[in-house]
KEKE-3310 file (N, C-alpha, C; in steps of 0.2 Angstrom, whole numbers, plus 5000, padded with zeros to 4 digits):
npx = (5189:5188:5177:5168:5162:5146:5142:5149:5153:5141:5134:5140:5139:5125:5123:5131:5133:5136:5132:5133:5135:5133:5131:5121:5126:5117:5119:5133:5142:5158:5163:5166:5158:5156:5169:5172:5162:5167:5179:5175:5174:5181:5173:5163:5155:5152:5139:5140:5131:5128:5121:5130:5143:5155:5158:5158:5170:5179:5176:5179:5193:5196:5191:5198:5208:5201:5197:5188:5178:5170:5158:5154:5141:5134:5119:5102:5097:5085:5084:5083:5081:5091:5102:5104:5104:5112:5118:5111:5101:5101:5111:5111:5107:5111:5107:5111:5105:5111:5120:5136:5152:5160:5151:5145:5156:5159:5158:5152:5142:5131:5125:5126:5123:5133:5143:5147:5140:5135:5117:5113:5112:5109:5110:5114:5119:5111:5096:5085:5091:5092:5089:5083:5071:5065:5062:5052:5042:5027:5023:5015:5018:5032:5030:5024:5033:5043:5035:5031:5043:5053:5047:5046:5044:5034:5033:5026:5028:5042:5043:5037:5046:5057:5052:5050:5063:5068:5060:5065:5077:5087:5091:5102:5113:5119:5121:5112:5100:5100:5100:5087:5079:5083:5078:5064:5062:5067:5080:5095:5096:5094:5105:5098:5086:5090:5096:5085:5078:5086:5088:5075:5072:5082:5078:5066:5070:5078:5069:5069:5062:5052:5060:5064:5052:5048:5058:5056:5044:5048:5059:5060:5058:5070:5079:5088:5083:5085:5092:5099:5093:5098:5096:5101:5096:5093:5083:5067:5056:5061:5065:5053:5046:5054:5052:5038:5038:5045:5037:5025:5029:5034:5024:5010:4994:4987:4976:4963:4960:4949:4943:4934:4938:4953:4956:4966:4977:4990:5007:5021:5036:5048:5060:5062:5077:5081:5073:5072:5077:5093:5106:5120:5136:5141:5154:5157:5149:5156:5168:5164:5153:5143:5136:5127:5113:5110:5101:5098:5091:5087:5083:5079:5076:5064:5066:5057:5045:5049:5040:5029)
npy = (5006:5021:5026:5040:5047:5056:5073:5073:5081:5088:5077:5072:5084:5084:5072:5068:5072:5078:5067:5056:5039:5027:5023:5018:5014:5011:5008:5005:5003:5006:5012:5026:5036:5031:5031:5045:5048:5041:5048:5059:5059:5051:5043:5037:5024:5012:5003:4995:4991:4981:4975:4971:4961:4962:4976:4977:4970:4979:4990:4984:4983:4997:5002:4996:5001:5007:4997:4989:4998:4997:4987:4976:4971:4959:4961:4967:4984:4984:4974:4976:4970:4960:4967:4976:4969:4964:4977:4988:5003:5015:5030:5037:5036:5033:5033:5031:5031:5029:5022:5014:5020:5009:4999:5004:5005:4992:4982:4969:4969:4976:4988:5000:5009:5014:5004:4989:4974:4960:4959:4961:4968:4965:4969:4961:4950:4939:4929:4932:4939:4955:4953:4940:4944:4953:4943:4935:4944:4953:4963:4973:4974:4978:4990:4997:4997:5005:5017:5019:5019:5025:5036:5037:5043:5038:5025:5013:5010:5008:4998:4988:4986:4981:4969:4962:4960:4952:4941:4936:4931:4941:4949:4950:4958:4974:4982:4976:4980:4994:4995:4990:5000:5011:5007:5008:5021:5026:5030:5037:5036:5049:5052:5054:5048:5034:5032:5034:5022:5011:5014:5012:4999:4993:4997:4991:4977:4976:4979:4992:5003:4997:4992:5004:5008:4998:5000:5013:5011:5005:5010:5020:5014:5009:5019:5030:5044:5060:5055:5055:5056:5053:5055:5052:5054:5050:5050:5055:5049:5042:5053:5059:5049:5050:5063:5064:5055:5062:5073:5067:5061:5072:5079:5084:5082:5071:5069:5069:5083:5096:5088:5090:5088:5082:5065:5056:5055:5056:5060:5071:5064:5067:5080:5091:5094:5099:5110:5114:5104:5098:5102:5096:5106:5118:5117:5104:5096:5099:5093:5080:5074:5065:5068:5077:5075:5072:5073:5078:5075:5078:5073:5074:5064:5068:5070:5062:5071:5083:5085:5095)
npz = (4975:4984:4997:5000:5014:5016:5021:5033:5044:5047:5051:5063:5071:5073:5079:5090:5107:5124:5132:5124:5122:5116:5100:5086:5070:5058:5044:5041:5031:5024:5035:5036:5041:5054:5059:5060:5070:5081:5083:5088:5101:5115:5123:5116:5109:5096:5087:5073:5058:5044:5028:5019:5017:5011:5012:5026:5029:5025:5034:5046:5045:5044:5056:5066:5074:5085:5093:5106:5107:5096:5088:5076:5065:5055:5045:5045:5048:5054:5063:5077:5091:5091:5087:5097:5109:5124:5126:5130:5130:5116:5112:5101:5084:5067:5050:5034:5019:5006:4992:4992:4986:4985:4982:4970:4962:4959:4946:4946:4955:4950:4952:4945:4930:4923:4922:4914:4919:4929:4931:4946:4959:4973:4990:5000:4994:4995:4991:4977:4961:4953:4939:4940:4948:4939:4929:4935:4938:4932:4918:4922:4936:4935:4929:4940:4950:4944:4943:4957:4965:4958:4952:4938:4922:4908:4912:4910:4896:4896:4905:4898:4888:4895:4900:4889:4884:4895:4894:4882:4885:4885:4895:4906:4910:4916:4905:4896:4902:4901:4887:4885:4891:4883:4871:4873:4873:4861:4858:4865:4882:4895:4908:4920:4919:4917:4930:4938:4935:4937:4951:4956:4954:4962:4974:4976:4975:4986:4996:5002:5006:5014:5024:5030:5035:5044:5054:5058:5065:5077:5083:5093:5106:5109:5112:5123:5134:5127:5116:5100:5083:5067:5050:5033:5017:5000:4991:4986:4991:5002:5010:5012:5020:5032:5036:5038:5049:5059:5060:5065:5077:5083:5087:5098:5100:5087:5081:5068:5058:5063:5073:5087:5101:5108:5106:5105:5113:5111:5114:5111:5107:5101:5098:5084:5076:5065:5057:5044:5030:5029:5017:5008:5008:4995:4992:4996:4987:4975:4977:4979:4969:4971:4982:4980:4980:4993:5008:5024:5040:5057:5074:5092:5106:5117:5134:5147:5156:5151:5141:5132)
capx = (5187:5187:5170:5169:5155:5143:5140:5152:5153:5134:5131:5143:5136:5118:5122:5135:5133:5140:5130:5133:5139:5132:5128:5120:5127:5114:5122:5140:5146:5165:5165:5168:5154:5158:5176:5171:5159:5172:5184:5171:5174:5184:5168:5158:5155:5148:5137:5140:5127:5127:5120:5135:5148:5161:5159:5160:5177:5183:5175:5183:5200:5196:5189:5202:5212:5196:5196:5182:5173:5167:5155:5151:5136:5131:5112:5098:5096:5078:5084:5085:5082:5097:5108:5106:5106:5114:5121:5107:5098:5105:5111:5111:5106:5113:5105:5113:5102:5114:5124:5143:5156:5162:5146:5144:5162:5160:5153:5149:5136:5126:5121:5127:5122:5139:5148:5144:5141:5129:5111:5112:5109:5108:5114:5117:5121:5106:5090:5085:5095:5087:5087:5078:5065:5061:5059:5046:5037:5023:5024:5012:5022:5038:5028:5022:5040:5046:5031:5031:5050:5057:5043:5048:5039:5034:5035:5023:5032:5049:5042:5035:5053:5061:5049:5051:5070:5069:5057:5069:5083:5091:5092:5107:5118:5117:5120:5105:5094:5101:5098:5080:5077:5084:5073:5058:5061:5069:5086:5100:5093:5097:5107:5093:5081:5094:5097:5079:5075:5091:5087:5068:5073:5086:5074:5061:5073:5081:5064:5072:5057:5049:5064:5063:5045:5049:5063:5053:5039:5050:5066:5059:5058:5077:5083:5088:5081:5090:5096:5099:5092:5100:5095:5103:5092:5094:5077:5061:5051:5064:5065:5046:5045:5057:5049:5032:5039:5047:5031:5020:5032:5036:5018:5006:4988:4988:4969:4961:4958:4942:4941:4933:4942:4958:4955:4971:4981:4997:5012:5027:5042:5054:5061:5065:5083:5082:5067:5073:5081:5100:5109:5128:5138:5143:5161:5157:5147:5161:5173:5160:5147:5137:5133:5122:5106:5109:5097:5099:5086:5089:5079:5081:5071:5062:5066:5051:5045:5050:5035:5025)
capy = (5013:5024:5029:5047:5048:5062:5077:5070:5086:5089:5071:5072:5089:5083:5065:5067:5077:5077:5061:5051:5034:5021:5025:5013:5016:5005:5007:5007:5003:5006:5015:5033:5040:5028:5034:5052:5048:5038:5053:5065:5058:5044:5040:5035:5017:5011:4996:4996:4986:4982:4968:4970:4958:4965:4983:4976:4969:4986:4994:4981:4986:5004:5004:4992:5005:5009:4991:4987:5003:4995:4980:4976:4966:4958:4960:4973:4988:4983:4968:4979:4966:4956:4971:4980:4963:4966:4983:4993:5007:5019:5037:5040:5032:5036:5029:5034:5026:5029:5016:5017:5020:5002:4995:5007:5004:4985:4980:4963:4971:4978:4994:5006:5009:5016:4999:4983:4968:4956:4962:4958:4973:4963:4972:4956:4944:4933:4930:4933:4945:4960:4949:4935:4947:4955:4938:4933:4949:4954:4969:4978:4974:4982:4997:4999:4998:5011:5023:5020:5019:5029:5041:5037:5045:5033:5018:5007:5009:5006:4991:4983:4984:4977:4963:4959:4958:4947:4935:4933:4930:4946:4954:4947:4962:4981:4985:4974:4984:5000:4995:4990:5007:5015:5004:5010:5028:5027:5034:5036:5038:5053:5049:5055:5042:5028:5032:5032:5016:5007:5015:5010:4991:4992:4999:4986:4971:4975:4981:4997:5007:4993:4992:5010:5008:4994:5003:5019:5009:5002:5013:5024:5011:5007:5025:5034:5051:5064:5052:5059:5052:5057:5051:5055:5051:5052:5049:5059:5044:5041:5059:5060:5045:5053:5070:5062:5052:5067:5077:5064:5060:5079:5083:5082:5079:5069:5068:5072:5090:5097:5084:5095:5086:5077:5058:5051:5054:5056:5065:5072:5061:5070:5088:5091:5098:5102:5113:5113:5099:5101:5099:5097:5113:5118:5114:5096:5094:5100:5088:5073:5075:5060:5071:5082:5073:5070:5077:5076:5077:5076:5075:5071:5061:5072:5067:5062:5077:5089:5085:5100)
capz = (4975:4991:4998:5004:5017:5015:5026:5040:5049:5049:5055:5070:5074:5076:5082:5096:5112:5129:5135:5120:5124:5112:5094:5081:5063:5055:5037:5042:5025:5024:5041:5036:5046:5061:5061:5062:5076:5086:5084:5091:5109:5117:5127:5111:5106:5089:5084:5065:5055:5037:5025:5014:5020:5009:5015:5033:5030:5024:5040:5051:5045:5045:5063:5070:5079:5090:5097:5109:5106:5090:5087:5069:5065:5048:5045:5043:5054:5056:5068:5083:5097:5090:5087:5104:5113:5131:5125:5133:5125:5112:5113:5094:5078:5060:5044:5028:5014:5000:4990:4993:4980:4984:4978:4963:4958:4957:4941:4947:4959:4945:4954:4941:4923:4920:4921:4912:4924:4930:4934:4952:4964:4980:4995:5005:4990:4996:4987:4969:4958:4949:4933:4942:4950:4933:4926:4939:4938:4926:4915:4926:4942:4934:4929:4946:4953:4941:4945:4964:4968:4954:4949:4931:4916:4903:4916:4906:4890:4898:4908:4892:4884:4900:4901:4882:4884:4899:4891:4876:4888:4883:4901:4911:4912:4917:4898:4893:4905:4898:4880:4885:4892:4877:4865:4874:4872:4854:4858:4871:4888:4899:4914:4926:4918:4919:4937:4941:4933:4941:4958:4958:4954:4967:4980:4976:4976:4993:5001:5006:5009:5019:5030:5034:5039:5050:5058:5062:5069:5083:5086:5099:5112:5110:5113:5129:5134:5124:5111:5093:5077:5061:5043:5027:5012:4993:4987:4989:4995:5009:5014:5014:5026:5038:5037:5041:5055:5063:5061:5069:5084:5086:5088:5103:5097:5080:5079:5062:5058:5065:5079:5093:5107:5107:5109:5103:5119:5109:5117:5107:5109:5098:5096:5078:5077:5058:5054:5036:5028:5028:5011:5008:5006:4988:4992:4996:4981:4970:4978:4979:4966:4973:4988:4977:4981:5000:5012:5031:5045:5064:5080:5098:5110:5123:5141:5151:5161:5147:5136:5133)
cpx = (5185:5180:5171:5162:5152:5141:5143:5151:5146:5132:5134:5140:5129:5118:5125:5134:5136:5138:5130:5138:5139:5128:5127:5121:5124:5115:5129:5144:5154:5168:5167:5164:5156:5165:5176:5167:5163:5177:5181:5172:5177:5179:5163:5160:5150:5146:5136:5137:5127:5125:5125:5141:5155:5163:5161:5167:5181:5182:5179:5190:5201:5195:5193:5205:5207:5194:5189:5177:5169:5164:5152:5146:5133:5123:5109:5097:5089:5078:5086:5086:5089:5103:5109:5108:5107:5117:5118:5104:5103:5105:5111:5110:5107:5111:5107:5111:5105:5118:5131:5146:5159:5157:5145:5150:5163:5155:5149:5143:5130:5122:5121:5126:5128:5144:5144:5145:5135:5123:5109:5108:5107:5112:5118:5120:5116:5100:5090:5088:5089:5085:5082:5071:5061:5058:5053:5041:5033:5025:5021:5015:5028:5036:5027:5028:5043:5042:5032:5038:5054:5054:5045:5042:5039:5035:5032:5026:5039:5048:5041:5042:5057:5059:5050:5058:5071:5066:5061:5076:5089:5092:5096:5112:5115:5116:5114:5100:5094:5098:5090:5076:5077:5079:5066:5057:5064:5075:5090:5096:5097:5099:5102:5088:5084:5094:5091:5077:5080:5089:5080:5069:5077:5082:5069:5064:5075:5076:5066:5067:5053:5053:5064:5057:5045:5053:5060:5048:5041:5056:5065:5060:5066:5082:5082:5085:5087:5094:5094:5097:5094:5099:5097:5100:5094:5089:5071:5057:5054:5064:5058:5044:5048:5054:5042:5033:5041:5041:5026:5023:5034:5030:5014:5000:4989:4981:4968:4959:4951:4939:4940:4937:4947:4956:4961:4976:4989:5001:5018:5033:5049:5054:5065:5071:5084:5075:5066:5078:5088:5103:5117:5130:5141:5150:5161:5154:5152:5166:5170:5153:5141:5134:5127:5115:5105:5105:5097:5094:5088:5084:5082:5075:5070:5062:5059:5051:5046:5045:5030:5018)
cpy = (5015:5027:5035:5048:5055:5066:5075:5075:5087:5083:5071:5078:5088:5077:5065:5073:5074:5070:5055:5045:5028:5023:5019:5016:5010:5004:5009:5007:5002:5009:5022:5037:5038:5031:5041:5052:5046:5044:5059:5064:5051:5040:5036:5028:5016:5004:4998:4990:4987:4975:4966:4967:4961:4972:4982:4974:4975:4990:4991:4983:4993:5006:5000:4995:5007:5003:4990:4992:5002:4988:4980:4970:4965:4957:4967:4977:4988:4977:4971:4975:4962:4961:4974:4974:4966:4973:4989:4998:5012:5026:5041:5034:5036:5031:5033:5029:5026:5023:5019:5016:5013:4998:4998:5005:4997:4983:4973:4964:4973:4984:5000:5005:5011:5010:4993:4977:4965:4960:4959:4963:4971:4966:4967:4950:4938:4935:4931:4939:4949:4956:4944:4938:4950:4949:4935:4938:4950:4961:4975:4979:4979:4989:5000:5001:5004:5018:5024:5022:5024:5035:5043:5039:5040:5026:5012:5005:5006:4999:4986:4981:4980:4970:4959:4956:4952:4940:4932:4932:4935:4951:4950:4952:4969:4984:4983:4978:4991:5000:4994:4996:5011:5013:5007:5017:5031:5031:5033:5039:5044:5050:5049:5049:5035:5027:5031:5025:5011:5008:5012:5002:4989:4992:4993:4979:4970:4977:4987:5001:5003:4993:4998:5011:5004:4997:5009:5017:5007:5005:5016:5020:5008:5013:5028:5041:5055:5061:5056:5054:5056:5052:5055:5051:5054:5052:5052:5055:5043:5047:5060:5056:5048:5059:5068:5059:5057:5072:5074:5063:5067:5083:5080:5078:5077:5067:5071:5079:5091:5092:5089:5094:5081:5070:5053:5050:5054:5061:5065:5068:5063:5078:5088:5096:5102:5104:5113:5108:5102:5097:5100:5104:5112:5115:5107:5093:5094:5095:5081:5074:5071:5063:5075:5081:5072:5075:5074:5079:5074:5077:5072:5069:5066:5068:5067:5068:5083:5090:5091:5098)
cpz = (4982:4991:5002:5007:5016:5021:5033:5045:5052:5053:5062:5074:5077:5080:5089:5100:5118:5133:5130:5122:5119:5106:5089:5074:5059:5047:5037:5036:5026:5031:5041:5041:5053:5063:5064:5069:5082:5088:5088:5099:5111:5121:5123:5109:5100:5089:5077:5062:5047:5034:5020:5017:5018:5012:5023:5034:5029:5031:5045:5051:5046:5052:5068:5076:5085:5095:5100:5109:5100:5090:5080:5068:5057:5048:5043:5049:5057:5062:5074:5089:5097:5090:5094:5109:5121:5131:5129:5127:5122:5113:5106:5089:5071:5055:5038:5022:5007:4998:4990:4986:4979:4980:4971:4959:4956:4952:4942:4952:4955:4948:4949:4933:4919:4918:4919:4917:4925:4933:4940:4957:4971:4985:4999:5001:4991:4992:4980:4967:4955:4943:4935:4944:4944:4929:4929:4939:4932:4924:4919:4933:4941:4933:4935:4950:4951:4943:4953:4967:4964:4951:4941:4926:4911:4906:4912:4900:4891:4901:4903:4889:4889:4900:4894:4882:4889:4897:4885:4879:4886:4889:4907:4913:4913:4910:4895:4896:4902:4891:4880:4886:4886:4871:4866:4873:4865:4854:4864:4877:4892:4905:4920:4925:4920:4926:4940:4941:4937:4949:4960:4958:4960:4974:4981:4978:4983:4998:5005:5010:5015:5025:5034:5038:5045:5056:5062:5066:5076:5086:5092:5106:5114:5111:5120:5129:5131:5118:5104:5088:5071:5055:5037:5021:5005:4988:4990:4993:5002:5013:5017:5020:5033:5040:5041:5048:5061:5065:5066:5076:5087:5088:5094:5100:5089:5078:5072:5063:5059:5070:5085:5099:5106:5110:5108:5109:5117:5112:5112:5111:5106:5097:5089:5078:5070:5055:5047:5035:5027:5022:5012:5005:4998:4987:4992:4990:4975:4971:4978:4976:4968:4979:4986:4980:4988:5004:5020:5036:5052:5069:5086:5102:5116:5129:5144:5156:5157:5142:5137:5131)
residu = (UNK:UNK:UNK:UNK:UNK:UNK:UNK:UNK:UNK:UNK:UNK:UNK:UNK:UNK:UNK:UNK:UNK:UNK:UNK:UNK:UNK:UNK:UNK:UNK:UNK:UNK:UNK:UNK:UNK:UNK:UNK:UNK:UNK:UNK:UNK:UNK:UNK:UNK:UNK:UNK:UNK:UNK:UNK:UNK:UNK:UNK:UNK:UNK:UNK:UNK:UNK:UNK:UNK:UNK:UNK:UNK:UNK:UNK:UNK:UNK:UNK:UNK:UNK:UNK:UNK:UNK:UNK:UNK:UNK:UNK:UNK:UNK:UNK:UNK:UNK:UNK:UNK:UNK:UNK:UNK:UNK:UNK:UNK:UNK:UNK:UNK:UNK:UNK:UNK:UNK:UNK:UNK:UNK:UNK:UNK:UNK:UNK:UNK:UNK:UNK:UNK:UNK:UNK:UNK:UNK:UNK:UNK:UNK:UNK:UNK:UNK:UNK:UNK:UNK:UNK:UNK:UNK:UNK:UNK:UNK:UNK:UNK:UNK:UNK:UNK:UNK:UNK:UNK:UNK:UNK:UNK:UNK:UNK:UNK:UNK:UNK:UNK:UNK:UNK:UNK:UNK:UNK:UNK:UNK:UNK:UNK:UNK:UNK:UNK:UNK:UNK:UNK:UNK:UNK:UNK:UNK:UNK:UNK:UNK:UNK:UNK:UNK:UNK:UNK:UNK:UNK:UNK:UNK:UNK:UNK:UNK:UNK:UNK:UNK:UNK:UNK:UNK:UNK:UNK:UNK:UNK:UNK:UNK:UNK:UNK:UNK:UNK:UNK:UNK:UNK:UNK:UNK:UNK:UNK:UNK:UNK:UNK:UNK:UNK:UNK:UNK:UNK:UNK:UNK:UNK:UNK:UNK:UNK:UNK:UNK:UNK:UNK:UNK:UNK:UNK:UNK:UNK:UNK:UNK:UNK:UNK:UNK:UNK:UNK:UNK:UNK:UNK:UNK:UNK:UNK:UNK:UNK:UNK:UNK:UNK:UNK:UNK:UNK:UNK:UNK:UNK:UNK:UNK:UNK:UNK:UNK:UNK:UNK:UNK:UNK:UNK:UNK:UNK:UNK:UNK:UNK:UNK:UNK:UNK:UNK:UNK:UNK:UNK:UNK:UNK:UNK:UNK:UNK:UNK:UNK:UNK:UNK:UNK:UNK:UNK:UNK:UNK:UNK:UNK:UNK:UNK:UNK:UNK:UNK:UNK:UNK:UNK:UNK:UNK:UNK:UNK:UNK:UNK:UNK:UNK:UNK:UNK:UNK:UNK:UNK:UNK:UNK:UNK:UNK:UNK:UNK:UNK:UNK)
# end
């Protein structure tokens, strides 16, 4: 299944500028965005990172024509010291937090409720599967995952049904998980509910929100003045984290309200380029329905001396 990258034109618009030399595509996947970035200028190089080795193989073939302008790394985008190495600081960063069509379309990966396959959901293929995670977790833990990562209504009832299925060795496939959800609500589940439950378990299993937090805590020291940051999210919690990061780093004083005199000494390091979140055009959504929930935010590093 071919993966269609989301909002490619917007990504390139916000990410690439006249001084762009080295870009980190921390979720390179099959290389769709990376190819568009490389096409934006012959001076641009890419470090493409992904935990999914199968996706990296596809990216390697897709980006082969660009030769030494591309370096692909198997790993997490949080591993910045290893990723950047001797390459120097970055002029741009792109993170697209979505799951690719390659992953969703492979039943053995277990990401989609639409396909019957092993209840796996691992991005890297390492560590416990989703079925194993559920088996080790308590009913209360599962309910917390559904509430916190999926904002699922009736999380406790659904968690109880999922745990009962797991305890009875009836939770080894995506279809098993779907049946457990439907057993909890007494009928066929709406696609939105199934999507939320599957997404919540995937996020918890792969530590996705923790990874974003680690990355945001350290990325600024790896960026050149003027560097661009572009994030594409599909989940309200992801988008909220990016929005709060931009707000904090785009502000001068971050002292609590009503503090009479600034004591934080904080200076703005980012200029927000997207005052409002950017959504895909209607034409793109019609051509690629998976783009519907995508949200893009972008910012640039303020060069020292230009901080107000």
